[in-house]
All heavy atoms as TSV, in Angstrom:
chain	resi	resn	atom	element	x	y	z
A	1	MET	N	N	163.184	86.162	198.514
A	1	MET	CA	C	162.514	86.314	197.241
A	1	MET	C	C	163.485	86.988	196.259
A	1	MET	O	O	163.986	88.078	196.533
A	1	MET	CB	C	161.263	87.174	197.440
A	1	MET	CG	C	160.450	87.340	196.211
A	1	MET	SD	S	158.924	88.186	196.675
A	1	MET	CE	C	158.067	87.996	195.193
A	2	PRO	N	N	163.741	86.355	195.103
A	2	PRO	CA	C	164.714	86.939	194.164
A	2	PRO	C	C	164.141	88.164	193.447
A	2	PRO	O	O	162.946	88.272	193.205
A	2	PRO	CB	C	164.980	85.808	193.176
A	2	PRO	CG	C	163.807	84.911	193.284
A	2	PRO	CD	C	163.268	85.055	194.673
A	3	ASP	N	N	165.039	89.062	193.103
A	3	ASP	CA	C	164.652	90.285	192.397
A	3	ASP	C	C	164.597	89.994	190.892
A	3	ASP	O	O	165.613	89.711	190.271
A	3	ASP	CB	C	165.666	91.393	192.693
A	3	ASP	CG	C	165.272	92.704	192.035
A	3	ASP	OD1	O	164.089	92.853	191.663
A	3	ASP	OD2	O	166.151	93.578	191.879
A	4	THR	N	N	163.404	90.058	190.317
A	4	THR	CA	C	163.237	89.752	188.887
A	4	THR	C	C	162.901	90.996	188.075
A	4	THR	O	O	162.508	90.890	186.927
A	4	THR	CB	C	162.125	88.708	188.693
A	4	THR	OG1	O	160.922	89.232	189.247
A	4	THR	CG2	C	162.482	87.398	189.368
A	5	SER	N	N	163.051	92.170	188.670
A	5	SER	CA	C	162.680	93.391	187.956
A	5	SER	C	C	163.602	93.674	186.773
A	5	SER	O	O	163.221	94.339	185.837
A	5	SER	CB	C	162.666	94.579	188.916
A	5	SER	OG	O	163.966	94.772	189.431
A	6	ARG	N	N	164.843	93.143	186.818
A	6	ARG	CA	C	165.774	93.382	185.716
A	6	ARG	C	C	165.489	92.480	184.525
A	6	ARG	O	O	165.939	92.738	183.430
A	6	ARG	CB	C	167.205	93.168	186.194
A	6	ARG	CG	C	167.662	94.304	187.100
A	6	ARG	CD	C	169.063	94.066	187.551
A	6	ARG	NE	N	168.997	93.162	188.707
A	6	ARG	CZ	C	169.959	92.353	189.082
A	6	ARG	NH1	N	171.085	92.326	188.422
A	6	ARG	NH2	N	169.816	91.574	190.125
A	7	ASP	N	N	164.752	91.411	184.712
A	7	ASP	CA	C	164.483	90.469	183.631
A	7	ASP	C	C	163.315	90.905	182.747
A	7	ASP	O	O	163.116	90.332	181.680
A	7	ASP	CB	C	164.180	89.095	184.208
A	7	ASP	CG	C	165.377	88.531	184.947
A	7	ASP	OD1	O	166.511	88.909	184.620
A	7	ASP	OD2	O	165.151	87.710	185.844
A	8	ARG	N	N	162.547	91.853	183.173
A	8	ARG	CA	C	161.369	92.272	182.411
A	8	ARG	C	C	161.779	93.110	181.204
A	8	ARG	O	O	162.662	93.957	181.280
A	8	ARG	CB	C	160.406	93.083	183.287
A	8	ARG	CG	C	159.786	92.255	184.380
A	8	ARG	CD	C	158.794	93.068	185.146
A	8	ARG	NE	N	158.262	92.300	186.265
A	8	ARG	CZ	C	157.593	92.808	187.257
A	8	ARG	NH1	N	157.366	94.097	187.306
A	8	ARG	NH2	N	157.137	92.038	188.218
A	9	VAL	N	N	161.080	92.879	180.111
A	9	VAL	CA	C	161.310	93.673	178.898
A	9	VAL	C	C	160.460	94.925	179.009
A	9	VAL	O	O	159.272	94.852	179.329
A	9	VAL	CB	C	160.914	92.864	177.642
A	9	VAL	CG1	C	161.089	93.695	176.385
A	9	VAL	CG2	C	161.714	91.574	177.583
A	10	PRO	N	N	161.026	96.103	178.757
A	10	PRO	CA	C	160.215	97.327	178.858
A	10	PRO	C	C	159.112	97.330	177.809
A	10	PRO	O	O	159.274	96.835	176.695
A	10	PRO	CB	C	161.216	98.457	178.608
A	10	PRO	CG	C	162.370	97.808	177.937
A	10	PRO	CD	C	162.398	96.385	178.386
A	11	ALA	N	N	157.974	97.872	178.193
A	11	ALA	CA	C	156.836	97.936	177.278
A	11	ALA	C	C	157.150	98.874	176.122
A	11	ALA	O	O	157.783	99.904	176.310
A	11	ALA	CB	C	155.604	98.431	178.030
A	12	PRO	N	N	156.732	98.504	174.915
A	12	PRO	CA	C	157.012	99.393	173.776
A	12	PRO	C	C	156.234	100.697	173.913
A	12	PRO	O	O	155.077	100.712	174.320
A	12	PRO	CB	C	156.523	98.593	172.565
A	12	PRO	CG	C	155.568	97.594	173.121
A	12	PRO	CD	C	156.014	97.309	174.525
A	13	THR	N	N	156.904	101.761	173.569
A	13	THR	CA	C	156.252	103.068	173.681
A	13	THR	C	C	155.339	103.277	172.485
A	13	THR	O	O	155.669	102.897	171.361
A	13	THR	CB	C	157.302	104.194	173.728
A	13	THR	OG1	O	158.098	104.112	172.549
A	13	THR	CG2	C	158.189	104.064	174.952
A	14	LYS	N	N	154.196	103.874	172.729
A	14	LYS	CA	C	153.260	104.149	171.648
A	14	LYS	C	C	153.720	105.382	170.880
A	14	LYS	O	O	154.194	106.340	171.458
A	14	LYS	CB	C	151.860	104.398	172.206
A	14	LYS	CG	C	151.229	103.162	172.790
A	14	LYS	CD	C	149.810	103.450	173.209
A	14	LYS	CE	C	149.146	102.210	173.756
A	14	LYS	NZ	N	147.770	102.459	174.151
A	15	GLU	N	N	153.569	105.313	169.563
A	15	GLU	CA	C	153.948	106.454	168.738
A	15	GLU	C	C	152.904	107.551	168.878
A	15	GLU	O	O	151.704	107.259	168.935
A	15	GLU	CB	C	154.038	106.031	167.275
A	15	GLU	CG	C	155.121	105.016	167.008
A	15	GLU	CD	C	155.152	104.611	165.544
A	15	GLU	OE1	O	154.426	105.230	164.752
A	15	GLU	OE2	O	155.902	103.691	165.223
A	16	PRO	N	N	153.327	108.791	168.930
A	16	PRO	CA	C	152.345	109.873	168.999
A	16	PRO	C	C	151.566	109.955	167.696
A	16	PRO	O	O	152.136	109.827	166.617
A	16	PRO	CB	C	153.191	111.126	169.227
A	16	PRO	CG	C	154.545	110.760	168.734
A	16	PRO	CD	C	154.696	109.274	168.950
A	17	ARG	N	N	150.273	110.128	167.824
A	17	ARG	CA	C	149.424	110.212	166.646
A	17	ARG	C	C	149.118	111.668	166.368
A	17	ARG	O	O	148.647	112.391	167.225
A	17	ARG	CB	C	148.131	109.435	166.868
A	17	ARG	CG	C	148.394	107.950	166.991
A	17	ARG	CD	C	147.124	107.203	167.211
A	17	ARG	NE	N	147.370	105.768	167.200
A	17	ARG	CZ	C	146.468	104.871	167.484
A	17	ARG	NH1	N	145.257	105.240	167.822
A	17	ARG	NH2	N	146.749	103.602	167.441
A	18	GLY	N	N	149.376	112.089	165.160
A	18	GLY	CA	C	149.221	113.489	164.812
A	18	GLY	C	C	147.996	113.758	163.977
A	18	GLY	O	O	147.026	113.007	163.971
A	19	CYS	N	N	148.063	114.827	163.233
A	19	CYS	CA	C	146.928	115.315	162.468
A	19	CYS	C	C	146.575	114.371	161.324
A	19	CYS	O	O	145.405	114.193	161.005
A	19	CYS	CB	C	147.244	116.705	161.928
A	19	CYS	SG	S	145.878	117.459	161.056
A	20	LEU	N	N	147.563	113.763	160.696
A	20	LEU	CA	C	147.268	112.868	159.580
A	20	LEU	C	C	146.501	111.645	160.035
A	20	LEU	O	O	145.666	111.118	159.312
A	20	LEU	CB	C	148.561	112.459	158.872
A	20	LEU	CG	C	149.257	113.566	158.093
A	20	LEU	CD1	C	150.538	113.036	157.479
A	20	LEU	CD2	C	148.341	114.124	157.029
A	21	PHE	N	N	146.769	111.173	161.245
A	21	PHE	CA	C	145.992	110.051	161.770
A	21	PHE	C	C	144.545	110.467	161.996
A	21	PHE	O	O	143.625	109.713	161.689
A	21	PHE	CB	C	146.603	109.546	163.070
A	21	PHE	CG	C	145.771	108.465	163.713
A	21	PHE	CD1	C	145.826	107.171	163.225
A	21	PHE	CD2	C	144.938	108.745	164.777
A	21	PHE	CE1	C	145.062	106.178	163.800
A	21	PHE	CE2	C	144.170	107.754	165.353
A	21	PHE	CZ	C	144.234	106.466	164.869
A	22	ALA	N	N	144.339	111.672	162.503
A	22	ALA	CA	C	142.978	112.140	162.752
A	22	ALA	C	C	142.211	112.319	161.446
A	22	ALA	O	O	141.022	112.016	161.364
A	22	ALA	CB	C	143.009	113.461	163.523
A	23	LEU	N	N	142.893	112.784	160.401
A	23	LEU	CA	C	142.214	112.990	159.118
A	23	LEU	C	C	141.917	111.680	158.405
A	23	LEU	O	O	141.107	111.656	157.498
A	23	LEU	CB	C	143.075	113.878	158.214
A	23	LEU	CG	C	143.088	115.353	158.569
A	23	LEU	CD1	C	144.029	116.086	157.634
A	23	LEU	CD2	C	141.698	115.940	158.478
A	24	SER	N	N	142.572	110.596	158.804
A	24	SER	CA	C	142.346	109.329	158.125
A	24	SER	C	C	141.153	108.572	158.699
A	24	SER	O	O	140.842	107.487	158.217
A	24	SER	CB	C	143.595	108.451	158.218
A	24	SER	OG	O	143.813	108.058	159.563
A	25	GLN	N	N	140.500	109.096	159.704
A	25	GLN	CA	C	139.358	108.413	160.295
A	25	GLN	C	C	138.132	108.561	159.399
A	25	GLN	O	O	137.801	109.667	158.981
A	25	GLN	CB	C	139.069	108.973	161.685
A	25	GLN	CG	C	140.214	108.820	162.649
A	25	GLN	CD	C	140.654	107.388	162.779
A	25	GLN	OE1	O	139.837	106.516	163.028
A	25	GLN	NE2	N	141.926	107.140	162.595
A	26	PRO	N	N	137.428	107.475	159.095
A	26	PRO	CA	C	136.289	107.530	158.168
A	26	PRO	C	C	135.173	108.500	158.579
A	26	PRO	O	O	134.687	109.229	157.709
A	26	PRO	CB	C	135.787	106.091	158.135
A	26	PRO	CG	C	136.973	105.271	158.496
A	26	PRO	CD	C	137.758	106.094	159.464
A	27	PRO	N	N	134.727	108.573	159.843
A	27	PRO	CA	C	133.651	109.525	160.149
A	27	PRO	C	C	134.045	110.976	159.882
A	27	PRO	O	O	133.228	111.753	159.376
A	27	PRO	CB	C	133.374	109.309	161.638
A	27	PRO	CG	C	133.846	107.943	161.919
A	27	PRO	CD	C	135.025	107.727	161.018
A	28	LEU	N	N	135.273	111.318	160.180
A	28	LEU	CA	C	135.725	112.686	159.929
A	28	LEU	C	C	135.789	112.959	158.432
A	28	LEU	O	O	135.405	114.030	157.972
A	28	LEU	CB	C	137.090	112.926	160.574
A	28	LEU	CG	C	137.691	114.315	160.367
A	28	LEU	CD1	C	136.781	115.379	160.965
A	28	LEU	CD2	C	139.071	114.408	160.944
A	29	MET	N	N	136.264	111.990	157.657
A	29	MET	CA	C	136.346	112.179	156.216
A	29	MET	C	C	134.964	112.302	155.601
A	29	MET	O	O	134.756	113.098	154.681
A	29	MET	CB	C	137.118	111.014	155.572
A	29	MET	CG	C	138.584	111.009	155.922
A	29	MET	SD	S	139.417	112.552	155.535
A	29	MET	CE	C	139.342	112.538	153.771
A	30	ILE	N	N	133.989	111.542	156.087
A	30	ILE	CA	C	132.620	111.657	155.574
A	30	ILE	C	C	132.067	113.033	155.908
A	30	ILE	O	O	131.436	113.689	155.064
A	30	ILE	CB	C	131.744	110.529	156.155
A	30	ILE	CG1	C	132.191	109.186	155.590
A	30	ILE	CG2	C	130.273	110.771	155.850
A	30	ILE	CD1	C	131.559	107.997	156.261
A	31	PHE	N	N	132.281	113.500	157.135
A	31	PHE	CA	C	131.805	114.818	157.543
A	31	PHE	C	C	132.429	115.905	156.669
A	31	PHE	O	O	131.733	116.795	156.179
A	31	PHE	CB	C	132.137	115.045	159.023
A	31	PHE	CG	C	131.866	116.435	159.494
A	31	PHE	CD1	C	130.571	116.859	159.729
A	31	PHE	CD2	C	132.910	117.327	159.703
A	31	PHE	CE1	C	130.316	118.146	160.162
A	31	PHE	CE2	C	132.667	118.615	160.136
A	31	PHE	CZ	C	131.364	119.024	160.371
A	32	LEU	N	N	133.737	115.835	156.465
A	32	LEU	CA	C	134.405	116.841	155.641
A	32	LEU	C	C	133.943	116.778	154.187
A	32	LEU	O	O	133.815	117.812	153.532
A	32	LEU	CB	C	135.922	116.661	155.726
A	32	LEU	CG	C	136.547	116.976	157.087
A	32	LEU	CD1	C	138.042	116.681	157.055
A	32	LEU	CD2	C	136.289	118.410	157.484
A	33	ALA	N	N	133.654	115.578	153.686
A	33	ALA	CA	C	133.160	115.451	152.317
A	33	ALA	C	C	131.776	116.070	152.176
A	33	ALA	O	O	131.489	116.739	151.180
A	33	ALA	CB	C	133.135	113.975	151.913
A	34	VAL	N	N	130.907	115.871	153.164
A	34	VAL	CA	C	129.564	116.460	153.118
A	34	VAL	C	C	129.647	117.983	153.161
A	34	VAL	O	O	128.991	118.677	152.378
A	34	VAL	CB	C	128.695	115.917	154.281
A	34	VAL	CG1	C	127.405	116.706	154.426
A	34	VAL	CG2	C	128.400	114.446	154.056
A	35	ILE	N	N	130.469	118.511	154.050
A	35	ILE	CA	C	130.636	119.966	154.136
A	35	ILE	C	C	131.214	120.513	152.826
A	35	ILE	O	O	130.777	121.548	152.322
A	35	ILE	CB	C	131.537	120.338	155.334
A	35	ILE	CG1	C	130.870	119.919	156.644
A	35	ILE	CG2	C	131.841	121.825	155.352
A	35	ILE	CD1	C	129.537	120.565	156.915
A	36	GLY	N	N	132.188	119.811	152.266
A	36	GLY	CA	C	132.772	120.237	151.000
A	36	GLY	C	C	131.759	120.230	149.867
A	36	GLY	O	O	131.724	121.149	149.039
A	37	CYS	N	N	130.900	119.206	149.827
A	37	CYS	CA	C	129.860	119.156	148.788
A	37	CYS	C	C	128.855	120.282	148.956
A	37	CYS	O	O	128.412	120.879	147.962
A	37	CYS	CB	C	129.160	117.805	148.826
A	37	CYS	SG	S	130.170	116.466	148.178
A	38	LEU	N	N	128.489	120.582	150.177
A	38	LEU	CA	C	127.554	121.690	150.413
A	38	LEU	C	C	128.165	123.022	149.974
A	38	LEU	O	O	127.488	123.847	149.358
A	38	LEU	CB	C	127.155	121.744	151.890
A	38	LEU	CG	C	126.250	120.615	152.375
A	38	LEU	CD1	C	126.053	120.719	153.885
A	38	LEU	CD2	C	124.911	120.650	151.657
A	39	LEU	N	N	129.434	123.228	150.287
A	39	LEU	CA	C	130.095	124.458	149.855
A	39	LEU	C	C	130.213	124.526	148.330
A	39	LEU	O	O	130.024	125.590	147.734
A	39	LEU	CB	C	131.489	124.557	150.491
A	39	LEU	CG	C	131.517	124.871	151.987
A	39	LEU	CD1	C	132.931	124.754	152.521
A	39	LEU	CD2	C	130.948	126.248	152.243
A	40	LEU	N	N	130.508	123.395	147.708
A	40	LEU	CA	C	130.602	123.362	146.255
A	40	LEU	C	C	129.248	123.645	145.610
A	40	LEU	O	O	129.164	124.412	144.643
A	40	LEU	CB	C	131.137	122.001	145.801
A	40	LEU	CG	C	131.305	121.818	144.295
A	40	LEU	CD1	C	132.368	122.770	143.771
A	40	LEU	CD2	C	131.656	120.386	143.986
A	41	MET	N	N	128.197	123.061	146.150
A	41	MET	CA	C	126.860	123.310	145.603
A	41	MET	C	C	126.461	124.768	145.773
A	41	MET	O	O	125.858	125.370	144.876
A	41	MET	CB	C	125.831	122.392	146.279
A	41	MET	CG	C	125.949	120.954	145.840
A	41	MET	SD	S	124.942	119.749	146.714
A	41	MET	CE	C	123.553	120.639	147.283
A	42	ALA	N	N	126.805	125.375	146.904
A	42	ALA	CA	C	126.498	126.789	147.121
A	42	ALA	C	C	127.286	127.669	146.154
A	42	ALA	O	O	126.746	128.642	145.614
A	42	ALA	CB	C	126.811	127.172	148.565
A	43	ALA	N	N	128.538	127.319	145.901
A	43	ALA	CA	C	129.346	128.106	144.974
A	43	ALA	C	C	128.810	127.991	143.549
A	43	ALA	O	O	128.714	128.991	142.828
A	43	ALA	CB	C	130.801	127.632	145.034
A	44	VAL	N	N	128.429	126.789	143.141
A	44	VAL	CA	C	127.881	126.593	141.799
A	44	VAL	C	C	126.555	127.345	141.657
A	44	VAL	O	O	126.284	127.970	140.635
A	44	VAL	CB	C	127.713	125.098	141.504
A	44	VAL	CG1	C	126.868	124.845	140.258
A	44	VAL	CG2	C	129.089	124.434	141.349
A	45	HIS	N	N	125.748	127.298	142.689
A	45	HIS	CA	C	124.463	128.021	142.659
A	45	HIS	C	C	124.704	129.521	142.512
A	45	HIS	O	O	124.030	130.194	141.726
A	45	HIS	CB	C	123.687	127.721	143.944
A	45	HIS	CG	C	122.392	128.466	144.034
A	45	HIS	ND1	N	122.279	129.668	144.683
A	45	HIS	CD2	C	121.159	128.173	143.545
A	45	HIS	CE1	C	121.024	130.077	144.588
A	45	HIS	NE2	N	120.319	129.191	143.920
A	46	ASP	N	N	125.646	130.063	143.279
A	46	ASP	CA	C	125.923	131.496	143.211
A	46	ASP	C	C	126.495	131.901	141.854
A	46	ASP	O	O	126.182	132.957	141.328
A	46	ASP	CB	C	126.904	131.905	144.313
A	46	ASP	CG	C	126.240	131.935	145.679
A	46	ASP	OD1	O	125.008	131.873	145.738
A	46	ASP	OD2	O	126.976	132.012	146.686
A	47	LEU	N	N	127.348	131.057	141.298
A	47	LEU	CA	C	128.010	131.426	140.037
A	47	LEU	C	C	127.102	131.291	138.827
A	47	LEU	O	O	127.135	132.144	137.923
A	47	LEU	CB	C	129.251	130.551	139.830
A	47	LEU	CG	C	130.446	130.864	140.717
A	47	LEU	CD1	C	131.539	129.814	140.517
A	47	LEU	CD2	C	130.994	132.246	140.410
A	48	PHE	N	N	126.283	130.273	138.775
A	48	PHE	CA	C	125.552	129.979	137.550
A	48	PHE	C	C	124.061	130.262	137.614
A	48	PHE	O	O	123.430	130.429	136.564
A	48	PHE	CB	C	125.779	128.514	137.151
A	48	PHE	CG	C	127.213	128.212	136.839
A	48	PHE	CD1	C	127.925	127.316	137.611
A	48	PHE	CD2	C	127.859	128.818	135.782
A	48	PHE	CE1	C	129.247	127.038	137.322
A	48	PHE	CE2	C	129.174	128.555	135.474
A	48	PHE	CZ	C	129.881	127.655	136.247
A	49	LEU	N	N	123.467	130.305	138.784
A	49	LEU	CA	C	122.021	130.463	138.860
A	49	LEU	C	C	121.579	131.834	139.357
A	49	LEU	O	O	120.405	132.150	139.258
A	49	LEU	CB	C	121.414	129.365	139.762
A	49	LEU	CG	C	121.658	127.934	139.255
A	49	LEU	CD1	C	121.084	126.925	140.238
A	49	LEU	CD2	C	121.045	127.737	137.873
A	50	LEU	N	N	122.485	132.616	139.890
A	50	LEU	CA	C	122.076	133.950	140.359
A	50	LEU	C	C	122.489	135.009	139.375
A	50	LEU	O	O	123.379	134.907	138.612
A	50	LEU	CB	C	122.706	134.242	141.736
A	50	LEU	CG	C	122.132	133.435	142.890
A	50	LEU	CD1	C	122.863	133.806	144.179
A	50	LEU	CD2	C	120.651	133.662	143.051
């Protein structure tokens, strides 16, 4: 049986995914936007209505 292990092309390595990839996910961005809006509404309430 001939040795064909040298003829195989190595599999491409996956790039490491960092923090910017995690922040680009839509569910996370929606969650952060909701939290940001709640904080903004609380700040506006404290500054102008109290």
